[in-house]
N, C-alpha and C positions, 0 to 999 in steps of 0.2 A: 851677739850674733843672733839673728832671728831665724826661727824654725817654724815650718808648717808641715804637718803630717796628717794624711787622710787615709781612711779605710772605708770601703763600701761593704756593708754587711754588719752582722752582729758581733759582739765580743768587744775586746779592748784593742786600742791602737797604741803603738809604742815606738820608741827610737832609742837605740843604745849607742854609747860612745865608749870606745875602747882604745887603749894604748897599743894593743897587740893583735886586734881583730878577733879575740876570743870573748865569750860572754862572761867568763869568770873575772872578777875584779873590774867590772865595768859600771859606768854611770848610765842610768836609764831614766827616761821620762815616759810616762804612760798615762792614758786616759781611759776611764771606765764610765759606764752610764747604765743605770737601771731603766731610765726613761729618757726621752728626748730633752726633757727639762732638767734632768738630774745628771749632768756630765761633770766629772771632776778630773783634774790633772794632778799627777803626783810625781815628785822627784825621788828617785830611788837608787839603790846600790845593789848590784848582784855580786855576792861573795862566791858564787858557783852556779851550778845549774839548778837553782832553787828560786822560789818566789822572791821578788825584790824587797829589800828593807827600805822603808820610807826614811829619807834623809832629813836631818835637822842640823843646822839651819838649811832652809830651802832658799836658794838664791835665784830662782827663776823669777822673771819679771814679765809684765804684759801677758799674763796667762789667760787663755780662753779655750773653751771647748764647746763645740756646737754639734748637735746631731740633727740632721735635716735631710729629707729625701733619700733615706737609706744610707747616708754617708756620715761618718764621725770624723771631725776635723779638730785637731788641737794645734794651737799656736802658742809660742812662748819665746822669750828672749833669754839667752844664757850668757853671762859674762865670759869673756875670753879667758880671764884668769879669775879663779874663785878662792875663797878662804876655806872651803870644806875639803879636807884631805881625801874624801871619797869621790870628789868630782874629778872628771878628766878635763884637763885644760886643753885649749884649742891649739897647742903648739906641737902637733903631731898626733893624730888620732884617726881611727876608723869609725865609720858609722855602720850599724846593723839595724835592719828593718824586717820584722816578721811580716811576711805577705799573707800569712794564713794564721792569725793569732787565735788563741783559744777563747774559751768562754769565761764568764765571771761566775763564781760559785755563789751560793745563797748568802754567804758571809761577806760578799763584796770583794773577795780575793780573786786575783786573776789566776786562771789555770794555764798550764804550759801551752805554748804555741804548737800548732799542728804540722808545721813544716820547717825546714831549715831556713833561717833568715838570710836575706840578701846582705852581703858585706861589701862595703865600698872600697875604693882605693884609699891610700893614705892621704889625709888632708893636713895642712899646716897653715894656720892663720896667725902665727905669732908676729908676723910683720904688719898686721893690720892695726 
């Protein structure tokens, strides 16, 4: 499944996938950048309302991140079914998107988002 997520402004951009619409126990993908040339995408897991843990193995494919004209855009492909038990499969999930993400601290760790994320309806791509 292909994803593209953009954010105008500074900070990080992210997308969460959850079985119940909550942030705890969710699968997240986020991008950070110190400069326009230094943009990186990470696959993570949220155990609660804390900074994400980087997942291993990372099953994202066709990953890119571009910062241009004040907009950060990340693109990636995620398998519908994965082998990582911390990933959320595409057979019934909610997406959440922080519209006002936080900053990136001096150690490259993302800070908490500044507002309540948007949460989608329930999606199910198991028949695809």
